[in-house]
MIDO-899438 format. One record per residue (C-alpha): residue number from 1; residue in one letter; x, z, y. Coordinates in steps of 0.02 Angstrom, whole numbers, m for minus. Each point is the difference from the previous one (the first is absolute). Example, Ala and Ser with C-alpha at 12.3 -4.5 7.8 and 13.67 -1.06 7.14 Angstrom:
# MIDO-899438
<1 "a" <615 390 m225>>
<2 "s" <69 m33 172>>
//
This chain:
# MIDO-899438
<1 "x" <10189 m4709 m2238>>
<2 "x" <2 186 38>>
<3 "x" <m29 57 179>>
<4 "x" <105 113 110>>
<5 "x" <m126 130 58>>
<6 "x" <18 137 130>>
<7 "x" <m117 148 m20>>
<8 "x" <m13 90 167>>
<9 "x" <m60 176 m35>>
<10 "x" <25 86 m168>>
<11 "x" <m153 109 m8>>
<12 "x" <m127 m11 m140>>
<13 "x" <m46 m183 27>>
<14 "x" <174 m59 45>>
<15 "x" <91 76 m148>>
<16 "x" <m129 m56 m128>>
<17 "x" <m6 m175 75>>
<18 "x" <189 m18 10>>
<19 "x" <32 65 m175>>
<20 "x" <m133 m110 m80>>
<21 "x" <61 m155 93>>
<22 "x" <178 36 m57>>
<23 "x" <m57 20 m180>>
<24 "x" <m50 m185 m10>>
<25 "x" <171 m59 60>>
<26 "x" <m5 4 188>>
<27 "x" <139 76 105>>
<28 "x" <m76 143 98>>
<29 "x" <77 97 144>>
<30 "x" <m98 155 52>>
<31 "x" <21 68 177>>
<32 "x" <m44 172 64>>
<33 "x" <50 112 144>>
<34 "x" <14 157 m108>>
<35 "x" <179 14 m63>>
<36 "x" <m41 137 m125>>
<37 "x" <m137 m106 m79>>
<38 "x" <116 m150 m10>>
<39 "x" <134 101 m91>>
<40 "x" <m125 71 m123>>
<41 "x" <m72 m170 m39>>
<42 "x" <174 m73 m21>>
<43 "x" <23 134 m132>>
<44 "x" <m158 m50 m91>>
<45 "x" <m117 132 71>>
<46 "x" <m164 m86 51>>
<47 "x" <m48 148 114>>
<48 "x" <m184 m16 m47>>
<49 "x" <m82 35 m167>>
<50 "x" <m73 m162 m67>>
<51 "x" <m19 m43 m184>>
<52 "x" <140 m116 m60>>
<53 "x" <82 m19 170>>
<54 "x" <155 103 m42>>
<55 "x" <43 m108 m151>>
<56 "x" <m34 m160 97>>
<57 "x" <111 55 143>>
<58 "x" <141 52 m116>>
<59 "x" <m4 m167 m90>>
<60 "x" <6 m105 157>>
<61 "x" <136 106 80>>
<62 "x" <104 m24 m157>>
<63 "x" <m28 m188 5>>
<64 "x" <41 m7 186>>
<65 "x" <m166 m78 47>>
<66 "x" <m50 139 120>>
<67 "x" <108 84 133>>
<68 "x" <m32 119 144>>
<69 "x" <63 3 178>>
<70 "x" <m26 79 171>>
<71 "x" <46 m165 84>>
<72 "x" <m151 m104 51>>
<73 "x" <115 m137 66>>
<74 "x" <71 m25 m175>>
<75 "x" <m173 m37 m67>>
<76 "x" <m43 m116 145>>
<77 "x" <162 m98 m24>>
<78 "x" <m10 m18 m190>>
<79 "x" <m184 m1 m50>>
<80 "x" <m119 m146 12>>
<81 "x" <m153 111 m22>>
<82 "x" <m16 160 102>>
<83 "x" <m140 114 m58>>
<84 "x" <m61 134 121>>
<85 "x" <m54 148 m107>>
<86 "x" <m19 123 142>>
<87 "x" <m112 150 30>>
<88 "x" <m157 m25 103>>
<89 "x" <m69 178 12>>
<90 "x" <m163 37 90>>
<91 "x" <11 45 182>>
<92 "x" <m106 138 78>>
<93 "x" <m138 m126 32>>
<94 "x" <6 m68 m178>>
<95 "x" <89 m161 45>>
<96 "x" <147 m60 m103>>
<97 "x" <163 51 83>>
<98 "x" <103 m161 5>>
<99 "x" <153 76 83>>
<100 "x" <113 m25 m152>>
<101 "x" <m60 m179 m25>>
<102 "x" <27 m45 182>>
<103 "x" <171 84 5>>
<104 "x" <64 m91 m154>>
<105 "x" <m70 m166 60>>
<106 "x" <90 21 166>>
<107 "x" <164 48 m82>>
<108 "x" <m12 m143 m124>>
<109 "x" <m35 m126 137>>
<110 "x" <147 59 104>>
<111 "x" <117 m12 m150>>
<112 "x" <m57 m179 m32>>
<113 "x" <29 m43 183>>
<114 "x" <165 90 25>>
<115 "x" <77 m67 m160>>
<116 "x" <m74 m173 30>>
<117 "x" <m77 m10 m173>>
<118 "x" <m95 m163 m14>>
<119 "x" <m34 m8 m186>>
<120 "x" <m184 31 m41>>
<121 "x" <m58 178 m20>>
<122 "x" <m168 50 m75>>
<123 "x" <m61 165 74>>
<124 "x" <m128 79 m114>>
<125 "x" <m116 141 50>>
<126 "x" <m35 108 m152>>
<127 "x" <m47 148 107>>
<128 "x" <m186 29 19>>
<129 "x" <m35 m59 176>>
<130 "x" <m153 m48 103>>
<131 "x" <m51 m177 42>>
<132 "x" <113 m74 133>>
<133 "x" <161 83 m58>>
<134 "x" <74 m160 m69>>
<135 "x" <m37 m88 165>>
<136 "x" <82 145 93>>
<137 "x" <156 m12 m109>>
<138 "x" <5 m188 25>>
<139 "x" <m3 28 189>>
<140 "x" <144 124 m13>>
<141 "x" <108 m129 m89>>
<142 "x" <m51 m136 122>>
<143 "x" <56 111 145>>
<144 "x" <160 75 m69>>
<145 "x" <59 m137 m119>>
<146 "x" <m70 m162 72>>
<147 "x" <122 m111 m95>>
<148 "x" <m22 84 m170>>
<149 "x" <m98 m84 m139>>
<150 "x" <m118 142 m46>>
<151 "x" <m155 m13 m110>>
<152 "x" <m124 145 2>>
<153 "x" <m98 52 m156>>
<154 "x" <m131 133 m33>>
<155 "x" <20 54 m182>>
<156 "x" <m97 162 m26>>
<157 "x" <41 112 m147>>
<158 "x" <m130 63 m124>>
<159 "x" <99 135 m88>>
<160 "x" <m83 153 m72>>
<161 "x" <110 154 m6>>
<162 "x" <35 54 m178>>
<163 "x" <m9 m178 m68>>
<164 "x" <83 m97 141>>
<165 "x" <136 m78 m106>>
<166 "x" <m131 m73 m117>>
<167 "x" <m105 m52 150>>
<168 "x" <147 m98 71>>
<169 "x" <56 m75 m163>>
<170 "x" <m177 m49 m52>>
<171 "x" <m99 m25 160>>
<172 "x" <m185 m44 m4>>
<173 "x" <31 m111 150>>
<174 "x" <131 m39 131>>
<175 "x" <m51 m30 181>>
<176 "x" <109 m108 113>>
<177 "x" <m54 m25 180>>
<178 "x" <100 m125 102>>
<179 "x" <m15 m159 101>>
<180 "x" <173 m58 m57>>
<181 "x" <7 m121 m146>>
<182 "x" <184 44 m24>>
<183 "x" <m41 184 m17>>
<184 "x" <m150 m34 m110>>
<185 "x" <104 m98 m126>>
<186 "x" <135 133 m4>>
<187 "x" <m123 143 m24>>
<188 "x" <m90 m90 m141>>
<189 "x" <169 m31 m84>>
<190 "x" <47 183 25>>
<191 "x" <m155 65 m87>>
<192 "x" <m9 m127 m142>>
<193 "x" <89 114 m126>>
<194 "x" <m135 131 25>>
<195 "x" <m155 m110 m23>>
<196 "x" <39 m91 m162>>
<197 "x" <m154 78 m80>>
<198 "x" <m109 m95 123>>
<199 "x" <m26 119 145>>
<200 "x" <m34 m99 159>>
<201 "x" <111 m18 152>>
<202 "x" <m116 m19 148>>
<203 "x" <71 m85 154>>
<204 "x" <m105 50 150>>
<205 "x" <4 m10 187>>
<206 "x" <91 151 70>>
<207 "x" <m152 100 65>>
<208 "x" <m88 m14 m168>>
<209 "x" <154 67 m89>>
<210 "x" <13 145 123>>
<211 "x" <m184 46 m20>>
<212 "x" <3 m15 m190>>
<213 "x" <111 153 m23>>
<214 "x" <m110 110 110>>
<215 "x" <m158 m69 m79>>
<216 "x" <61 37 m176>>
<217 "x" <47 180 37>>
<218 "x" <m156 31 103>>
<219 "x" <m110 m67 m140>>
<220 "x" <84 108 m132>>
<221 "x" <m16 152 113>>
<222 "x" <m184 m43 24>>
<223 "x" <m29 3 m188>>
<224 "x" <75 174 m7>>
<225 "x" <m104 63 146>>
<226 "x" <m157 m79 m73>>
<227 "x" <18 103 m159>>
<228 "x" <46 156 96>>
<229 "x" <m153 m20 111>>
<230 "x" <m106 m25 m155>>
<231 "x" <75 155 m81>>
<232 "x" <m92 113 122>>
<233 "x" <m166 m78 m50>>
<234 "x" <42 15 m185>>
<235 "x" <34 186 18>>
<236 "x" <m168 29 85>>
<237 "x" <m107 m101 m122>>
<238 "x" <91 58 m156>>
<239 "x" <85 m164 m45>>
<240 "x" <178 m19 m63>>
<241 "x" <101 m114 114>>
<242 "x" <115 m47 m145>>
<243 "x" <m148 m64 m99>>
<244 "x" <m57 m97 152>>
<245 "x" <175 m73 18>>
<246 "x" <0 m60 m180>>
<247 "x" <m172 m73 22>>
<248 "x" <37 m102 155>>
<249 "x" <178 m51 m44>>
<250 "x" <m61 m95 m153>>
<251 "x" <m66 m128 124>>
<252 "x" <139 m129 21>>
<253 "x" <m48 m21 183>>
<254 "x" <45 182 31>>
<255 "x" <145 27 m123>>
<256 "x" <81 165 m45>>
<257 "x" <140 33 124>>
<258 "x" <m7 127 140>>
<259 "x" <m170 69 m50>>
<260 "x" <55 176 m43>>
<261 "x" <m75 139 104>>
<262 "x" <122 131 60>>
<263 "x" <70 84 154>>
<264 "x" <34 m165 90>>
<265 "x" <140 m123 22>>
<266 "x" <170 36 75>>
<267 "x" <172 m78 m6>>
<268 "x" <101 m114 110>>
<269 "x" <m121 m148 4>>
<270 "x" <m186 33 m2>>
<271 "x" <m10 130 141>>
<272 "x" <110 m95 122>>
<273 "x" <m66 m174 m43>>
<274 "x" <m181 53 17>>
<275 "x" <40 79 169>>
<276 "x" <99 m153 56>>
<277 "x" <m135 m129 m37>>
<278 "x" <m131 110 83>>
<279 "x" <110 15 154>>
<280 "x" <36 m186 1>>
<281 "x" <m186 m40 m2>>
<282 "x" <m37 123 139>>
<283 "x" <136 m80 105>>
<284 "x" <m102 m160 m14>>
<285 "x" <m157 89 57>>
<286 "x" <m83 8 m171>>
<287 "x" <m21 122 m143>>
<288 "x" <22 m15 m187>>
<289 "x" <m142 115 m46>>
<290 "x" <22 6 m188>>
<291 "x" <186 36 14>>
<292 "x" <m31 133 132>>
<293 "x" <m123 83 m120>>
<294 "x" <133 m8 m136>>
<295 "x" <118 102 106>>
<296 "x" <m133 128 48>>
<297 "x" <m54 26 m180>>
<298 "x" <180 22 m57>>
<299 "x" <29 137 127>>
<300 "x" <m165 87 m38>>
<301 "x" <28 m6 m188>>
<302 "x" <160 101 9>>
<303 "x" <m77 124 122>>
<304 "x" <m149 18 m117>>
<305 "x" <118 41 m145>>
<306 "x" <93 129 104>>
<307 "x" <m165 77 56>>
<308 "x" <m56 16 m181>>
<309 "x" <154 105 m36>>
<310 "x" <m30 108 154>>
<311 "x" <m185 23 m41>>
<312 "x" <41 59 m176>>
<313 "x" <98 143 81>>
<314 "x" <m135 33 131>>
<315 "x" <110 m76 134>>
<316 "x" <139 127 m21>>
<317 "x" <155 m55 m96>>
<318 "x" <119 122 84>>
<319 "x" <106 81 m134>>
<320 "x" <m57 m124 m133>>
<321 "x" <129 m95 m100>>
<322 "x" <m27 m182 m49>>
<323 "x" <88 m112 m125>>
<324 "x" <13 m184 45>>
<325 "x" <34 m135 m128>>
<326 "x" <58 m159 85>>
<327 "x" <77 m28 172>>
<328 "x" <29 m188 11>>
<329 "x" <m143 m104 69>>
<330 "x" <m20 m83 m170>>
<331 "x" <85 15 m170>>
<332 "x" <163 m87 m46>>
<333 "x" <76 13 173>>
<334 "x" <89 131 104>>
<335 "x" <m86 m60 160>>
<336 "x" <m94 138 92>>
<337 "x" <m48 m99 155>>
<338 "x" <m180 46 45>>
<339 "x" <m16 87 m169>>
<340 "x" <m164 98 m13>>
<341 "x" <97 143 m81>>
<342 "x" <91 38 162>>
<343 "x" <m160 18 101>>
<344 "x" <m76 111 m135>>
<345 "x" <155 110 m1>>
<346 "x" <6 14 189>>
<347 "x" <m185 44 9>>
<348 "x" <24 142 m125>>
<349 "x" <164 70 65>>
<350 "x" <m63 m2 180>>
<351 "x" <m139 116 m60>>
<352 "x" <121 123 m80>>
<353 "x" <9 m65 m179>>
<354 "x" <159 m29 m99>>
<355 "x" <35 m152 m107>>
<356 "x" <111 m40 m149>>
<357 "x" <12 m187 m33>>
<358 "x" <70 m117 m130>>
<359 "x" <27 m187 m1>>
<360 "x" <106 m103 m121>>
<361 "x" <88 m98 139>>
<362 "x" <m55 49 176>>
<363 "x" <65 177 19>>
<364 "x" <156 m50 97>>
<365 "x" <m100 m102 126>>
<366 "x" <m129 139 16>>
<367 "x" <136 126 37>>
<368 "x" <55 m110 145>>
<369 "x" <m178 m2 67>>
<370 "x" <m58 178 m36>>
<371 "x" <162 98 m20>>
<372 "x" <m32 177 m61>>
<373 "x" <m184 m4 45>>
<374 "x" <m33 1 m189>>
<375 "x" <98 35 m159>>
<376 "x" <49 m139 m119>>
<377 "x" <m24 31 m184>>
<378 "x" <117 m72 m133>>
<379 "x" <m148 m49 m111>>
<380 "x" <m187 m25 10>>
<381 "x" <m27 160 m99>>
<382 "x" <116 105 107>>
<383 "x" <m105 m51 151>>
<384 "x" <m156 81 m72>>
<385 "x" <73 174 m26>>
<386 "x" <m105 125 97>>
<387 "x" <m107 m135 81>>
<388 "x" <m177 33 60>>
<389 "x" <m38 m184 m23>>
<390 "x" <82 m163 m53>>
<391 "x" <m17 m152 113>>
<392 "x" <37 m177 m63>>
<393 "x" <23 m131 138>>
<394 "x" <103 m127 m101>>
<395 "x" <m37 m72 m172>>
<396 "x" <171 1 m84>>
<397 "x" <m17 m38 m186>>
<398 "x" <78 164 m53>>
<399 "x" <m144 94 81>>
<400 "x" <m131 m87 m107>>
<401 "x" <20 102 m159>>
<402 "x" <60 173 49>>
<403 "x" <3 153 m111>>
<404 "x" <m155 75 76>>
<405 "x" <23 163 m94>>
<406 "x" <171 26 78>>
<407 "x" <m63 m44 174>>
<408 "x" <m148 118 m18>>
<409 "x" <109 142 m62>>
<410 "x" <120 m16 147>>
<411 "x" <m129 m12 139>>
<412 "x" <m90 145 82>>
<413 "x" <m163 m90 m35>>
<414 "x" <m42 m164 m89>>
<415 "x" <m44 m109 150>>
<416 "x" <44 m184 28>>
<417 "x" <m33 m116 146>>
<418 "x" <32 m173 m70>>
<419 "x" <16 m133 135>>
<420 "x" <26 m141 m125>>
<421 "x" <m127 37 m138>>
<422 "x" <134 15 m132>>
<423 "x" <m106 99 m122>>
<424 "x" <m173 m21 m71>>
<425 "x" <m128 132 37>>
<426 "x" <m5 43 m186>>
<427 "x" <189 26 m4>>
<428 "x" <m9 120 146>>
<429 "x" <m147 95 m72>>
<430 "x" <78 15 m173>>
<431 "x" <161 66 76>>
<432 "x" <m99 131 96>>
<433 "x" <40 m59 176>>
<434 "x" <m104 2 156>>
<435 "x" <23 m180 47>>
<436 "x" <m35 m102 157>>
<437 "x" <34 m187 4>>
<438 "x" <m60 m147 106>>
<439 "x" <m171 m80 m18>>
<440 "x" <m47 101 m154>>
<441 "x" <m86 161 m43>>
<442 "x" <98 162 14>>
<443 "x" <41 101 m156>>
<444 "x" <m43 183 23>>
<445 "x" <34 105 m156>>
<446 "x" <m126 132 m47>>
<447 "x" <42 169 72>>
//
């Protein structure tokens, strides 16, 4: 039997989750407080750029399996499963800001109480939240809806931007944390269509489920910082960090993912989740030393890349013009949250430089963040016209095989700072570029 599911919050996680759940036959009602977003999504506009999401949304709107509303009460009345897909941004101290989660829990509880709804409701936390959040939500319902039959679940998401639809449709694992047998059975039934290839559904205690999400992101971030830390050493001793990566990733115990040296991680998850678990540990009077080092290395890596650019111009970039290829924090998304590109751009423009940037999808979001601080080029090649140097913070596929001759002809000088090691040293040398990458030797053409 299909479920009636309420998705509370239609951001990145909420919209992908709701659309994918609708696509296997469930009836999904998505709730948000932003009327403009609701109208756009009703019209088939997914708001965010995510591969395949637009077609999926259009299909399920047409079939009537997904609808959108501003009315939380409608979802509470009609949906057996209520999924909280709410933002938990970092506070000034690094802790996860649970204001949205607490607010929605309070409103949901009051609706249950005021409308005397006694049918079971499964309240699912898909937001990334610290240990103890499920217990806090349970206490809110106990206080404000004492007669309601509410079952609390921690069900963290493991979606990677750019491939999130595939991640949801073909998960490597599903985590369900609850002490309710009723909720456990329902959640296992809900996810069965997605695990037919044999992926496990793990049913944990609630704290273990809450920690698992933070642990996964912190570990992946640690792999990135490990390689970035090693890249400094490789540059000094004359090693190639990409060769080192290939050598160590052949070991099945290490594996290949997240071992690429670069300018550091960004995005909506790693920065805030690393900060949140560090803060959570400190609140308990302890430290997570490896994870704290991960955060330090990530910050230093980006500053080291920026300093390399400044040093090349003897510390004075005033009046220099830079081309930037890539604004999103990673390819295949329009998300610029904590994108390294923005910090690079701000560092240069604050010192009197000008920037022309191109990104296949993230220009609109960057304009909201930076306004007219920079110019936005209609193509990657237009961005390089008159540039003193080209900077590459994001590894979009279309940047991998450029027409080097055209780029060189349009620039004031053939100079590239590659933050993602897109090109081999031989490619750069043959094209006649002065070339600086990460964890590898620099290419300096003969004078």
